[in-house]
C-alpha positions in Angstrom: 17.1 17.8 -21.4 14.1 15.6 -21.1 16.4 12.7 -20.3 17.8 14.1 -17.1 14.4 14.4 -15.3 13.3 10.9 -16.4 16.6 9.2 -15.5 15.5 8.2 -12.0 16.9 5.0 -10.8 14.6 2.1 -10.7 14.9 2.0 -6.9 13.8 5.6 -6.6 10.8 5.0 -8.9 9.8 1.9 -6.9 10.1 3.7 -3.6 7.9 6.5 -4.8 5.3 4.1 -6.1 5.3 2.2 -2.8 5.1 5.4 -0.8 2.2 6.5 -2.9 0.4 3.2 -2.5 1.0 3.2 1.3 -0.6 6.7 1.5 -3.6 5.6 -0.6 -4.0 2.5 1.7 -3.9 4.7 4.8 -6.6 6.9 3.4 -8.7 3.9 2.6 -8.2 2.0 5.8 -7.2 4.7 8.2 -10.7 6.0 8.7 -11.9 3.4 11.2 -12.2 0.7 8.6 -10.7 -2.7 9.0 -7.3 -3.2 7.4 -6.7 -6.3 5.3 -4.8 -8.2 7.9 -7.4 -7.9 10.7 -10.1 -8.6 8.2 -8.4 -11.8 7.1 -7.9 -12.9 10.7 -11.6 -12.4 11.4 -12.5 -14.5 8.4 -10.1 -17.2 9.3 -11.3 -17.5 12.9 -14.9 -17.6 11.8 -14.1 -20.4 9.4 -12.6 -22.5 12.2 -15.5 -22.3 14.5 
């Protein structure tokens, strides 16, 4: 019985994890905060000046 629910394919598990992470990231960065990429771009351009 227990086996059936836990026998998700690795792909499904991975997708769920990624979806969850994406949602968490949106919560973190979606509220007007910088996202990683634009933050890195800003740091890089500052370093070159």
